N, C-alpha and C positions, 0 to 999 in steps of 0.2 A: 152409720155404714159403714165397711173396711175399705180402706182406700185400695183403688186399682192399680195394676199395673200395666206400666202403657203397652200398646196393643203388639202381640206378637202376630204375626201374618205366617210365621212358618210353625204352625203349632206345634207343640209336643206327639209325640205317637201315643196311641193309647192301646191299651192289654187287650188280645183278642179280637183284632181285628182281619177282616176276609183280605188275602191277597190281591194286588192288583189285576182290578178283571174278573174276580169274584164276581156269582153272583149274589144278589141280596137274599136273605130269605124273607118269607111272608111278614113274620113279627119287624122284618126290620126296615121293609116297603114301610107298613103301614106307622114305627117310628118316623121313619124318613119326612113324611105327609105331616106328621103330625108336629115333629122339630122344622120343617118348613113353613109353616102356618105360623107357628108362635114369632120365628125371624120377620116372617114378612110382615106381621101385626106391629114390630117394633120398629124396624130398619127401614120399610118402606115410607112409610106415612111423614118420619123424618129427615130421608132424604130427599123426598120428593119437596118438601116446604121449602127446607135448605136449598136445593136449588132453583125453585120457583122464585124467592126470594133474589138470589142473587143473579137471578137472570132479567128479575124482573127490576131490580134497580141500576142494573146496568143499560139495561134498552130503555129505562122511561124516560130519557134524553128525546128518544124522538117523538115520545108525544108529548111532553114541554117542550120541546121546538113549536109543535102545531098549535102548544098554548101562549105562545109570545115570546119563549126563552129567549132565544137569539133576536129579535126587537129591542128586550129591554135592555140587553146587555151590550146593544150594538154589534153584535158579532156578525162579518162577513160568513159566506159560504166557506171560504178558506180556513178561517180562522174557527169555525164551528167543527172541520174538517180535522184540523190540527188537534181540537181538546180529543175527539172521538180517537185521533192517534196514539194520543199520548195515553192515552186507558192501556193501550196492550204492549207498552215498555215495560211497565213493573210486571206485569199479568203474564208475561211471557219469561220473565226475568225469576219469577218467583214460582215456577210449577216445579221445573227440578229441582230445585233444595226442599222446599213444601213437603213434596211425597218422601224426600229421603229422612227427615226427621220427623215424619209421622210415626215411627215404630218408635221413635226413643220418646217423643211428648207425650203419646197417645192421643188417638182422636178425639176422647170426650172433651180432651182441652183444645187441641191445636182447632176442629173444624169449629165449634162455639166460638171460639175463637175470634176465628175470621169473621163467622158473621155479625157479630156484635160489633166489632170496627169497623166493618164497612157501612154497617147501618147506619154508625155517627154520623160516616162521610156523607152518607147518602145526605140525612139532614141535615147537612152543612153547607149542600151544593144550593140549598133556598138563600145562604146569605153572599153567594156570590155578586159582588157588582160589577163587575167587568172582565173580559179575556184572563187577564193572569188568574184571576181569582178561582176561576171556572175549571182552568188548566190545573192547578192546582187540586181541588177536590177529584180532577177524574184522576190524576194521578195514582192518589191514595186508594182510591176507589178500586183500582186495578192491583194494588200490592196488594189488597189485601183480599181480594178476591181469586185472585191469582191460584192459592193452591186449594179451591175448594172441588172442581171438578175432578181434578185428576186425583185428590186426594179421596173423594167419595168411591169413583171407580176401585181403587187400591183396597179401600175398606171394606167394600162386597165382597171383593174378592178373596176375603181372608173369612167370609162367610159362605160362600154360594159356590158350589160346583159351575164346571166351565159353563159345561150346557145347561145351566141354569143362571147365568148371568145376566145375558141379554135384556129378556122378560123384565128383571129387575132395573136394568140399567134404562131399558127404555120407559119404563116406569116413571122414573127420576126423573129421564130427561124428557120427557111429556112436558113435565113443568115449563121447559121451554116453550111449546106450544102452548102447553096453558096461561104461561103468562103473555102471551103475543094476546090471547082473547082474553084475557082477565085487564091486563091494562089498559085494554081500550074500550072496555067498561070503565072501568075505574075511575079511569082518566077522565071521560065524557062525565065523571059524576061530580070528582074532584072541581074540575073548571069551572062549576058551577058558583064554588066557592070564591070565585075572583071579587078580589078586594073586601072579602072579611078580614077584617084585622089590620086593613091596607095591607095584605101580601096579597098576592095576581097569583092565578089558576095554578102556571106551574111551578110555586112555591109551595104552593098545598100540595102537591104531587112529591115534590121530595121529603115533605115533612110527614105526611100520613105514611106514604109506602117504606121511610127510613125507620119512622116511630117503631112501626110492626117488627120490622125486622131485627132492630135491638132486641123487643122484648121476645121474640123467638129465640133470639141468638143465647138469651139467659134461661132461658127454658129447656134448651137443649145440653147445658151442663149436665142438666140430675138426669137426663135420659138417656143420652146414646153410653154403647157400652163399648169396652175399647176393644173386648173378644169373645167369643162363645161365653166364656165362662161367668160373664161379667153380665150379660143379657139379662135383665128382670123377667122376662117371657119366660126362659127355658130352664127347666129342670134339672138335676144332675144327670140324668138320663138321657135326658135331650141336647145335653153339652157334651158329654161322651159320645154319642151315637154323630153330631155334627161332625166335631173332630175325626171321627173315623170316616167317615162320607170321603171329606177333604182328603182324606189320605189317602184313600181308596181311587181319588180320581189324579193322583200323581200331581197334585198342585200343592200342597203342603208338607216341608220336611222340617228339620229341625233349626233350631234360631241359627239364624247367618249374622252375624254383621257389616254392616255395611262396607264394603272397600273399594278404592278408586278402582281396582283391576276388574272386579267383576262389573262395575259402572259401564267402564270404558268398552268392554266384551261385547256389548250391545251394541255399539258401530258395526261391528263387522258383518250384522245380517242382513243381507238383502231385504228380508222378509219386513222388517223392521220398516227399513228405511222406503219401500213401497207404501204400506200402509201410511205415514209420514205425507206421503205425496198425495194419495188420496186423500188424506184429512185434510189438508191443505187446501184441495178446491172445494171441499163440504164448507169449510173455514170461510171463504169469501164467498158462497151464494149465501150461507147459514146467517154470517152475522149482517150481510149485508140485508138482507131483509128484515132481521131485527130490527134494524137501526133505521131501516128507508123503506119500507111497506107504508108507515102514513103517509109517508111522501107522497107516494107513487097514489097512494088511493087520494090524495088530494088532491094532484095533478085532476083527479076525472074528473072534479067540478064539486067538492061539496064543500059542506061547512065543515067550518073546527069539529063539531060536536059528531055530527054524522059522520066525517073521516074515522075518529075514535070507533064509534061503534060498528063500520063498516071494515074493517081490520081485525073483527072476530072472527067470522063464518071460517077464514082460512085456516087459521090456526086450531077450532075445534074439527077440519077435515083432518089436519097432519096430525092432532093427537089419537082419535080414533083409528087411523090407517098405520101410525108407531105403533100401537097395542096391538093390533092384528097381526101386522108384520114381525114383531116380537116374539109372539106366542108361537108363531110358524116354525122361525128360525131355531128357537129353541126345542120346538119337538122335533123337528127333523135334523138339529144339526146343522144348518147351514146358513151360514153367513155371506160368503160371496153371493151366490142366487139371491139369496134375498136383498142384496145391497145392489145388485144390479136392476129387479125389479122393480123397488122403486127410484132408482136414478133414471128407468124409464118411462116411471112418470114424471116424475122434474122434465126431463128432455122436451116432453111434448107440451108442459108447461114454458121453459123457457123458448123455443120455440115461436108457439105462439103469441107470447109476451113482444117478442123480437118483430115479429110481422102483422103483429094484430093493433089496428086503430079506433074501433068501434068497443065502446062501453064494455059490453055483452063480454065480450071477446080478451079482453084485455082482464078484467074480473075475474074471469075464466081460468085466464091464464096464471094468474097470482094463486089462485086455489091451488092449482094443481103443482105448481113451484114450490108453495110451502110445503104442503104437503108430502111431495116426493125427496124435498130436503131433508126434512124435520124426519121423516119415516126410515131414511136409509141410515142418518148418522148412528144410532146402538147400532145397528148392523157395524159400523167401521169400529164403534167407537171400542166394542166388546169384543172386537177380533182382536184387541190388539193384547191385550189380559191374556184370553182366551192362548194365543203362543210365546205366552211369557212364563218361566219357570223360577223358582227362588227370589227370595226380594229384592234384592239388590239390580236385576234383570228386570222382574216385573214392574217395580218401581219407575227403572231410567226410560223402558220402552212407554209405558204410560205418558209419562212425561212428554218426551219426547213427541209421543202423537198430540197431544194438547197445543205443545209451543207448537205447530206444523198448525196445527188450527187456528189458534190463537194470532199468530203471522199471516192468516186467510184472513184475519177479521182485521188489520191495519190495511191488507188491499183493496178490502171491501167499502172501506172508509171513501177511498177515493174514484170511485165507478159508478156513483150517482150524483153529478153536480149538478146544480140547480140552472145551470144551464141547458142541461139535455133536457128540462123539464119539456111537455109534459109525457117525453115515452120514455125518456131514459134510456135511449139506446144503447150507450157505450155499456150500462149496466146489463142489458138485456145480452150484448153479445158475449161478453164475459162468463155471464151465466151459462150462455148454452155453450161456449167453448169448455170452460172448465168441467162442465156434467159430462160431455163429451169423454174430455180426456181422462176423467175420473174413471168413468165403464171402462175402457182399455187399462188402464191400470188394476184396476178388479180383476179385470178378465187374466190379466199378468199373475196377478197373485194368485189366485186360483192355480194356473198350473203351474208356478213354482215350488208352491205347498204342498203339492201333490207328488212333485219331484221328490223334494226332501226328505217326504216321508218315505219312499221307494228305497233313497240312497241312503237312509236309514237302516232301515230292513238289510238292505245288500253289504253295508260295511258295520255291521253290530260291533263285530271282533275288535276290527281298526279302531272304529272309536270308544270301545272300555279298554283297549289295549294301555296296560300299568293302572290300571284301575280295578284289577280283578281284585286285589284282598281287601277291597273295600267294602262295605256292607251295601246294602242297597241305597240307602237314606245318602249317607256320604256322598256317593257316585252321585245322586241327583243335586246333592251341592256342588258337586266340584262342574256338573255341568251343563246342570237346569232344564232349560226344554231342547238343549242337544242330545240326551239322551234317550238310545234308540225305543225304550219304553215310551215315549213320550210323544205321541203322536199330534200332530198339530191339526189343526181345525179348517176347512175351509169351507 
């Protein structure tokens, strides 16, 4: 097999492509469908499984806790939360550097390497004997997992057009919902191995789930393409068409070098900061549910095995609604409205969780909360690359978004103290407040993006002043998503 070049997210221009905005011919539409189908066949299973394993290996500590982890390691509630918090420190620090080097190293090398490494760390968690050993494992788990999610979002933006992205992001992000369901089923089964070879059930959870991750990481080295030109499912006509479609979408231009100036330029964009604030709110709710939903269910009075099984239905609901909303969002090119609709579902769940005391009400509240939060996340995540153009700006904006989400994960660790069981009122109040704040910010973002689009149209000449002598591609390299032809999506 010929050696592949690192990923070129700003793919070169191909000959005979229509101008931006031209309508594709019937033959082009037919080729588009075939190209998308071939891309999906390769990329969607790979990215979904990668993210499922990442989420599973990060959140299975909640299942391990139910299976006796904290008792065997003599962890206090405070120490357990410290260990979870430590996971996010390297996780946050790794996100931006990882995105910036993705283009240089190539996703075919970087993403499988990260997967294999965190799989090994997951296995090693079974050897933790005390708080110090457990914290060390969680640190390295966060270090290797940190670059995956923003890396995949950036990676997929090099294959799909802007309004094809959410359903794909939702598909691999649905792995979070699937892992929530799958981890409960898997933990219930693995827990029965307690005592086998003198290992506890929680140790077997780490060993078996980590082993599968390592195997898939090694497999990924041979399957992930760096770019459309390297995708084993695409023939030359599909490769050319894929690049042409991305060029027409004003989403890909000539290769650009990573520069400090372009990275820092993102910091001046208010819409990026609003997106980060909404993602922070989402992260608090999202990670809190991922880590503590087993504890919330256990507080309803179930045995360990029944608790693991009862965590499954909320995540199944989340998966179904996530995919439906993603299809609607891409079909009608609506991010903000879909985010508001799913947030409304979460709002009802959060309110019921706060006031409900009956088992049925609280379990229904958990289902609604998980469904709304998990279905909303792809809307918010895809919004960031949708409104960022140029490799530097997109890589930086995506990383900032995930840094905000992960920062929310740090806070989520501390809002479900054992002392607040069985109702976890502190967590319920946080969820309700942050869902409301997120909805207000989402409305503000929609209005801001509409205003920015109108300003671009009204001040086209001023924006392009001094750049008239440059080609269309060169103008986009200079301005990125600030170019008047680049329309923000809301």
